[in-house]
C-alpha positions in Angstrom: 120.6 107.0 85.0 120.8 106.8 88.8 118.3 103.5 90.9 116.1 104.7 93.5 119.1 103.6 95.7 122.1 104.9 94.1 119.3 108.3 94.8 118.9 107.6 98.7 122.4 106.7 99.9 123.6 110.1 97.9 121.3 111.8 99.1 122.0 110.5 102.8 125.3 110.9 102.5 125.6 115.0 101.0 123.5 115.5 104.4 126.0 113.9 106.1 128.8 115.8 104.3 126.8 118.9 105.3 127.0 118.0 108.7 131.5 118.4 109.2 133.4 117.9 110.8 131.2 115.0 112.1 132.3 111.4 112.7 129.7 109.5 109.8 127.2 107.5 111.9 126.8 104.9 109.5 123.7 103.8 112.3 121.9 107.0 110.2 122.6 106.1 106.8 121.4 103.3 107.2 118.5 104.3 108.3 117.4 106.4 106.1 118.1 104.0 103.2 116.3 101.1 105.0 113.1 101.3 102.2 114.9 101.4 99.5 117.9 98.1 100.7 115.2 96.6 101.4 114.0 96.4 97.7 117.3 95.5 96.0 116.9 92.4 98.7 114.5 90.2 96.7 115.3 88.0 93.8 113.4 86.8 91.8 111.0 84.4 93.4 113.0 84.7 96.6 114.7 86.4 99.1 118.9 88.4 99.1 121.1 89.1 101.6 120.5 92.7 103.0 122.7 95.2 103.8 123.1 94.5 107.4 120.6 91.9 108.8 120.2 90.3 112.3 121.6 87.8 114.1 119.5 85.4 116.1 119.3 85.9 119.6 121.8 87.8 121.8 122.8 89.9 124.8 120.1 93.2 124.0 118.9 95.5 126.1 118.6 99.6 126.0 121.7 101.9 126.6 123.1 101.4 130.0 121.2 98.4 131.0 122.1 94.8 131.2 122.3 92.4 128.9 119.0 90.0 127.7 119.2 86.4 129.5 117.2 84.4 127.3 114.8 81.8 128.7 113.1 80.2 126.2 112.5 79.7 122.5 108.6 79.2 121.3 108.0 79.3 116.8 105.7 81.9 116.2 105.2 81.8 112.6 102.5 80.0 111.0 100.4 82.8 109.5 97.6 82.6 111.0 93.9 83.0 109.4 93.5 86.8 108.4 90.2 87.1 110.8 90.7 84.1 113.0 90.3 84.5 116.2 90.6 81.6 119.7 91.8 79.7 117.5 95.3 81.3 117.7 95.0 83.4 121.3 97.6 81.6 123.2 100.8 82.6 120.8 102.2 84.8 122.9 102.5 87.5 120.1 98.5 87.8 119.7 98.0 87.7 123.3 100.7 90.9 123.6 99.0 92.5 120.8 96.2 92.7 122.4 97.6 93.0 125.7 98.6 96.7 124.1 96.5 97.7 122.2 94.2 98.1 125.4 96.7 100.5 126.1 95.7 104.0 127.1 98.5 106.5 124.8 100.4 108.3 126.8 100.4 112.0 127.1 102.2 113.6 123.7 102.9 114.5 120.4 105.3 112.7 119.2 107.6 110.2 120.3 111.6 110.8 120.7 113.9 107.5 120.1 117.5 108.3 121.5 119.1 105.4 118.9 122.8 104.2 119.9 124.8 101.7 117.6 128.1 99.7 119.1 130.1 100.4 116.4 132.9 97.9 115.4 135.9 98.3 116.3 133.7 99.3 120.2 133.1 102.6 120.6 129.9 103.6 119.8 127.9 107.0 118.0 124.6 108.2 119.8 121.9 109.7 117.2 118.3 110.8 118.6 115.1 110.8 116.1 112.3 112.3 116.3 108.7 111.2 114.9 105.9 112.8 115.5 101.5 111.5 115.2 101.6 113.5 112.1 104.0 111.9 110.6 106.9 113.4 110.3 110.1 112.3 111.2 113.3 114.5 112.5 117.5 113.9 112.8 120.2 115.1 114.6 123.1 114.0 115.8 123.0 115.5 119.0 119.3 116.2 121.3 120.0 119.8 121.7 120.1 120.2 118.0 116.8 119.0 117.6 114.6 122.3 117.8 116.6 123.5 115.1 115.4 120.6 113.5 111.7 121.3 114.2 111.7 125.6 113.3 112.9 124.9 110.3 110.3 121.7 108.9 113.6 119.2 108.2 111.3 116.8 108.0 113.4 114.1 106.3 111.0 111.0 106.6 109.3 111.7 103.1 105.7 110.3 104.1 107.3 106.6 104.6 107.1 106.2 108.4 103.6 107.7 108.5 102.2 105.4 105.3 104.0 102.2 107.7 102.2 103.7 111.3 99.3 104.2 108.9 99.4 100.1 108.6 100.1 98.9 111.6 97.6 100.4 113.1 94.9 98.9 111.2 96.4 96.1 111.3 95.6 96.3 115.3 91.7 95.1 114.5 91.5 95.1 110.4 91.8 92.3 108.3 94.6 90.7 107.8 96.0 89.9 104.8 94.3 93.4 104.0 96.9 94.6 106.4 100.3 92.4 105.3 99.4 94.5 102.2 99.5 97.6 103.5 102.5 97.4 105.1 104.2 95.2 102.4 103.4 98.3 99.8 103.5 101.5 101.8 103.7 103.7 98.0 101.1 106.3 96.9 100.8 103.3 93.8 98.6 100.3 93.7 100.0 96.9 95.0 101.1 95.0 92.1 98.9 92.8 91.6 102.7 90.0 92.0 102.3 91.0 95.2 99.4 90.5 95.9 99.1 87.1 94.5 101.2 86.3 97.7 99.1 87.1 100.3 97.7 83.7 100.5 101.5 81.6 99.9 102.9 83.6 102.8 103.1 80.5 105.0 105.5 78.3 102.7 108.4 81.9 103.4 110.9 82.6 100.9 108.1 85.3 99.1 108.9 88.8 98.8 105.8 89.7 100.7 107.3 88.1 103.8 110.1 90.2 103.6 108.4 93.7 102.8 106.3 93.0 106.1 109.4 92.7 108.4 111.0 95.0 107.5 108.3 97.6 107.1 107.5 96.4 111.0 110.7 96.7 111.6 110.1 100.7 110.6 106.9 100.3 112.2 107.7 99.9 115.3 110.8 102.1 115.5 108.7 104.9 114.4 105.5 104.3 116.2 107.5 103.2 119.5 105.6 105.7 121.8 101.4 104.3 119.9 99.8 101.7 122.2 97.9 100.9 118.4 101.5 101.2 115.9 103.4 98.5 118.0 99.6 96.0 119.0 99.3 95.6 114.6 103.2 95.6 114.6 102.8 92.1 117.0 99.7 90.9 114.9 101.1 91.3 111.6 104.6 89.5 112.4 103.2 86.7 114.0 101.8 85.6 111.0 105.6 85.5 109.1 106.6 82.1 109.0 109.7 82.7 110.2 109.1 84.2 113.3 111.6 82.9 116.2 109.8 84.3 119.9 112.5 84.0 122.7 111.4 85.2 126.2 114.3 86.8 128.3 114.9 90.0 130.9 116.6 92.5 130.4 117.3 95.2 133.7 115.7 93.0 135.6 112.4 93.5 133.0 110.7 90.6 131.4 111.9 90.6 127.3 110.7 89.0 124.0 113.2 89.0 121.0 111.8 88.5 117.7 113.9 86.9 115.4 113.0 86.5 111.6 115.3 84.3 109.3 115.8 82.4 106.3 111.3 82.8 105.0 111.4 86.9 105.9 115.5 87.2 104.6 117.1 84.3 102.6 121.0 83.7 102.7 123.9 84.7 103.0 125.4 85.4 99.2 121.7 84.7 97.3 121.5 88.8 96.7 120.7 90.3 94.2 124.5 90.7 92.7 125.5 86.9 94.2 126.6 84.2 91.4 122.7 81.9 90.8 124.9 78.2 90.3 126.8 79.3 93.7 125.9 77.3 97.6 124.1 80.0 99.6 125.7 80.8 103.0 123.9 80.7 106.2 120.7 81.8 107.0 120.4 85.7 107.7 117.9 86.4 110.8 117.7 89.6 111.8 115.6 90.2 116.1 114.4 92.9 118.0 113.8 92.7 121.2 110.8 94.4 122.7 109.8 95.2 126.5 107.7 91.7 127.0 104.9 93.7 128.8 104.7 96.7 126.5 106.5 96.2 123.4 108.4 99.2 122.7 111.3 98.6 121.4 114.5 97.9 123.1 117.5 96.7 120.4 118.4 95.0 118.0 121.3 93.4 116.2 121.9 90.6 113.5 123.8 89.6 110.9 124.2 85.9 108.8 123.7 82.8 111.2 127.5 82.5 113.8 128.4 85.7 112.9 127.2 88.9 115.0 127.1 92.4 114.4 127.0 95.9 115.8 123.6 96.6 117.9 121.3 99.0 118.1 119.8 100.1 121.1 116.6 102.2 121.6 115.7 104.5 124.6 111.3 106.0 123.6 110.6 108.4 125.8 107.0 110.8 125.0 106.8 113.7 124.2 105.5 117.1 123.4 106.3 118.9 119.7 104.9 122.4 121.1 107.8 121.7 123.9 111.1 120.3 122.0 110.4 122.9 119.7 111.5 125.6 123.1 114.7 124.0 123.9 112.3 121.9 126.8 114.8 119.0 126.0 
């Protein structure tokens, strides 16, 4: 019997084959298999290496925008109390979360994301993701192909993004421990007791809940990038993780923050489920996402083990009307 991961990857690959001729879009496969691989990267009591982890702060910007220029790093990591307030307001992510939560919700009922992946051969692949406010997710390798996907209601989200977005929205004002569990386990089944027990110990790092929350926040930040409440909730959740570093920078003259997760959330290279438990683990894995320092909108990601940078992904986010998309008004 195939594992859930194999089933999801197989489905993604079959979809891509059905759309041939087309240069395989690795980023699309990774995006759809993101949740499956998250579950498989964990080993007992610790965190294993991911498929495509992200590296320490590198040059990241939106497509067509200049690189980010690091301007200083702070540690946003130590978990703050679930209902604390004034003691943590100076933390950059907590402050930004409050500012973003106060932003008005833009018009439209869907978020269009132009996603460009830099490939290892120095080429790039651009695809289009459409996230509706009612939780559906549509994908197309071309912008012009989206209306057909919407008309066919070819929803590829399987409810996962909707649940992660809901967890982030709850996190804006909800109990932080509860919000962590909602994001760590956005499934239709009850939260396992072993996961619930990790909430109070998350400041130690290296727990499954740290990894689950980080991975879920990455998904929610992109899927809910058009909603300030979602972005604010993600920022509050990430601020509670034990190993997050925040680096200030700029992109095309705009201030940015790069949020980097390290060993506390991702473990070390070579510590995955199939690794030799007696072998020495490699360098720490890192995943980083760069956001607009004023709005929290995601601009791009980059990563890999310490010292080895993998291709970057950049995002251009636009709020749209689903009716306009359906009518071909792109």
